[in-house]
N, C-alpha and C positions, 0 to 999 in steps of 0.2 A: 392763563386760565381758560378752560374749555367752557363755551356757552351753548354748545349743541345739546339740546334737551334729550335727544335720543341717546347720545353718548353718556350723559349723566344718568339716565334711566338704566343703562347697561351697568354702570358702576354700582348703582343701588342694588340691582339684582345680584351682582358679584358679592357685594357686601353681605346681603342676606343669606347667600349660599356659602359664605365663608371662603371664597376663592379670590378675593380682591388682593392685589399686590400692594406693598407699602406705598409705591409711587401713585397708584390709582387712588388709594385711600387718602393721600395728601391732596390730590386733585378734588376729590369729593368733599373733603372738609373745607378746602378753600372756596369751592363753589357755594357750599351751604352758608358759610360766614359772609359771603359777598351779598347775600340777600337780607342780611340782618343789620339793623342799626346798632347793634351791640354784639361784638364778636364773642362767641361762646367758646371759652377754653377752660375746661375743667379737668383736673388731675385726680385720678382715683386709683386705689389699689383693690377695689372690689368689683370685678367684672360681672356684667349681667350674663345670664344664660341666653343662648341663641333663641330659644323658644319665647322668652320674654320680649326680646327685641322684635321678633317677627310679629308678635301679637300687638305690641304697643307703639311700634314705630313705622313699620313698612308701609301700611296703607296711607297714613298721613303724609309720608314723605313722597310717595309716588303721586299723590294728588298735587302736592306742592310743585313737583317737577312739571306737571302738565299745565300749570298756570303760568302763562308767559307775560301777563300784564298784572302788575300789582294793583290791589284794590285802592280806590280813591278814598282818602280819609276826609270825613266831614266832622262837624262839631260832635256828633255822636258816632263813635267808631263801631262799625259792624263789618268785620272782615270775614271771609269764608272760614268756616270752623276749622278746617285742616290746614289753612295757609300758614298760620303762625301758631302752631301748637307748642307752647313752651315746654310742656312736659315731654313731648316728642323730641324737641330740640335738645333738651338736657339728656334724655336717654340716649339719643344718637351719639352725641359727643362723648358721653361717659363710656359707651360701648366701643367707639372707635379708639379712644386713647387706652382703654383697659386692654383690648385685644392685641394691640400692636405696640403699646408702650411708647408712642411718640409724645413729644412735648414733655417728657419727664423732668426736664430741667427748667421748665417754665413754671413760675410760681403764680398761684392765684393772688390777684391784687388784694391788698388789705383794705378794709372798709374805711371810708372817710371818718374823721373823728366826730363829725356832727352832721345832723340831717341838714341838707342845704337844697336850694333850688337853683338851677341854672335857667337860662332863657327858654329852654325847650324840654326840660325833664326835671325829675326830682331824684336827688342822690340818696344813697343809703345812709343808715345811722352808724353809730360806733360808740366807744366808751364815753358815757355822759352820766353824771350823778351829782346830787346835792346832799350834803350832810346837814341834817337838822338837829341842833343842839337843844337841850332842855330849857335853856334860857331864851330861846327864840332866835338865836343866831343861825344864819345860813352860810354854809361854806360850799361854794361851787368847786367841785373837785376837778383836778387837772385832766383834760381830755387826752393828754399824751400818756397817761397812766391807765391801767385797766383794773386797779383794785386798791383797797386799803386794808390795813391790819390793826386790830385792837388788842394790845398786849401791855396794858399799863399806860400806854400813850396811844395816839392814833397817828399812823404814818402810812405812806404809800408802800406798795408791795416791794419796791426796790430799795426801801429803807429811808427814803427822803421824807422829812417831816412836813406836815401840813403848814401852809402859810399862816394859818390862824393858830394862836396859842390856846389849846383846849385843855382845861383842867378836868380830867375824868373823875377826880375825887368829888367834884361838885355836881357831877352829871349822873342822875339816876336813870334817865331815859334818853335814848338816842334813836334817830331815824335815818335810814338811808333811802333816798328817793331817786329812782331812775326814771326820767321823763320818757315820753314817746321818742322813738328813734335812738334809744340808749340801751346799753348793757353795762353791768359793773359787777365786780367780785369783791367780797368782803370776807376776811378771816376774823371770826368772833373771839372773845377773850378766852374761850375754852379750847380753841384750835379748830372748831367747826368751820367749814368753808361753805359759803353761799354764793351762788351766781344768780343775779337778778336780771330778769328779762325787762323789756320795755314797759313803761307805765306801771311800775311796781314800787311798792313801799314796804320796807322791813323795819319794824320797831323792835328794839333790843336793848338790854341793859349794858352799861359800860363794863360791869362785872356781874357774872351770874351768882345766884345764891348757892350755898353749899349743899342744899338738899334737892334743888330742882332748877331746871333750865327752861326758859320759856321765851318765845319770840312770837310776834304777830305779823302776818303777811296779808297784804292786799295786792294781788297780782300773781306773777309766776316766778318760781325760783327752783333751782336745783340745789339740794343739800347733800353734803358729805359730813355727817355728824360724827364727831370724835367721841369715842367711849370715855366715860369719866366715872371715877369711883370715889365714894366718901371715905372718911378716915376709918370707918368701920368695915370697909371693903365692899360696900353695897353699890350697885350701879346707880348713877344719878340719871333719871329720865330726862328726855329732851322733848319739848312740846312745840309744835307749830300750829298756831291758831289762825284760821281763816273764818270768813263769815258763815260758811256752811259746814266746815269740817274742822276737827282738831286731830292732828297726827301725833301720836306718841311713839317715840323711838328710843332705842338704847344705843345704837351705833350702826349706821347704815347709809345707803345712798338712795335717794328718791327725788321725784319731781312733783311739785305741787302747783296746780293751776287753779288759783282761787281769786279771780278778779271779782270785786263786789258789783261791778257793772254787768256781769253776765249771770245767767240763770242757773249755772251749775258750777260745781267744783270737782276737780279730778286730782287724785293722788296716784302716782305710778311708781312702783317699787322696782329698783334695779338690783339691790343687794341687801341682805339682812332680813329683818322682820319689823313690821310696824303695826300698831293698833290704830284703827280709824274710829274716832268717837263722833257719832252722829245722833243727836238727841239722846235716847237712853241705850242706844246700840253700841256695841264694841265689835269691830270687824277686824280680823287678822288678815293681813296681806302677805302673800309669798312673792318671791322675785318673779317678775314678768306679769304680775297682776295689777289691775287698775281698779280703784274704787271711784265711781262717779256718782255724785249726789245731785239730784234735782228735786227741789221741794222736800218732801218727807221720804223720798225713795232713794235708796243707794243700791247701785248694781255693781257686781264684781265680774270682771271679764279678763281674759288673758289677752295681752297686747304685745306688740313689738316695742319694747321699752325704748329702743334706740330712736324710733321715730318720734317719740314724745319729747326727747331731749335734743332733737335736731337743731333747735334754736341755739343751744349752748355751743354746738359745734359750728355755728355760723351758717346754718342752712334753714330753708323752709322745707317742710314735708307736709303735703296736703292730703295724703291718702287717709281715708276713713274719717275725714272731718266734714262737718256740714259746711255749706256755702257761707253761711253767716259767720261761723267760727273762723274759717279761712280768711274772709275779708277783714274781720276784726284784727287778726294777727298781722295782715299786711298793713292795715291802717296804723297800728301801733308802731310798727317798725319804720314806716316812711312818714310818720307824723301826719297822717291824712285823716280827715273826717269822712266816714263812709255814710252816704245817704242813699236811701232806697225810694225811688219814685214809682211806687206801686208795690206789688208783692215781691218778696225775696225769691229770686230764681230757684226753681227746684232742680238744681244741677249739683254735681259733685266734681270739683276739680281734682286732678290727679297729678302725680309726679313730684319732683323736688327741684330746688334751685338754690344756688348760693345767695346769701343775703347781702353780699357786697356788690351786687349788680344794681344798676339804676332801675327805676320803676318800670321802664319800658319792657324789660324781659318778663317781669311778673305779669304785666297787663296782657301779655299774649295768652296767658291762661284763660282770660275772659274771651278773647277772640276764638280760642280753641273750643270753648263751650258755647259759642254763638250767643254770648251775653252782650247786650248793648250797654255802653257806658260813656260817660263824659268826664274827662279829667280837667279840672281847673287848677293849674299849677300855682297861680298867684294866691288863690284862696285856700289852697291845699285841700281841695274837696274832690272826692271821687263819687260821682252819682251813678247808681245802677238803675237801669230802666227795665 
């Protein structure tokens, strides 16, 4: 591996101008990963445009090349803003692999099945959930599975029965709770599929009524609602109730972000049509639109819906989110308590990353934004200064 910084800088210029050879590209990638405590290897089929790479990657990378001594870490980490720009790192490797197709046979590692701590870092989350029965019984679901199905009985997605004998005829109300550091999937009795994000709770009946379907959500979930008709041929509506919004659908795909601990609720429509009920208002959403409610005000805007469901695809996407919202998402996934020692920084983190990485890669976003922080692994606290 070459360590001559002038040579590496030449490779970056070649990369930026599009004349780098596959061998030189491999050298540049190897050099880049050698500076990281977590090797970045991401496979993608969606290449970035050269203009995007020039704008978001080159300056930070050139700065990194010219720094020949790593910053010393103290209890409060404050590295140079462009030294460990996680968004730049991710964009660089995405571009390298997309343009030249290397490492196509290399799989992105699966997330660990539970949030854990090692001696020097915090590991990512994975499938974790608890089924809460109407009689108070709690069934901790298998972390080797990623979902359950309710269809007269409750079983795992692969057909295996739950360890606990659950009599659904005696259950009028069920809850699926996904703790911090977890994700889980459930197929409801009508065939509707729901993916629950970390720290989310879904309340639902063992069997829906013949005229109406209703669930209650505290947290974030992606819904694929199955259309259903009554014996008279009329569509049976489906309602998702959160603290600030009620979403009425007939058959569609949408994402609801409705944590009771936050000051807003957002519903983003991917396919179909939904009605958003807020107070006395009824708002119709079209695909690609988002209804955001804060207090008594609901705003409608056009968004990139795929960024809103990045979590479902195993990714973080920070673009367009406030600093507080981004940190809350990171805290939920890594089971961290986020504390602010002073004002919330007036910065916006950018870029994306896979959620199966250790916390180290994500923390580089803070370094990139020149945000001071302290991570206490044993207390699972991230303090922002």
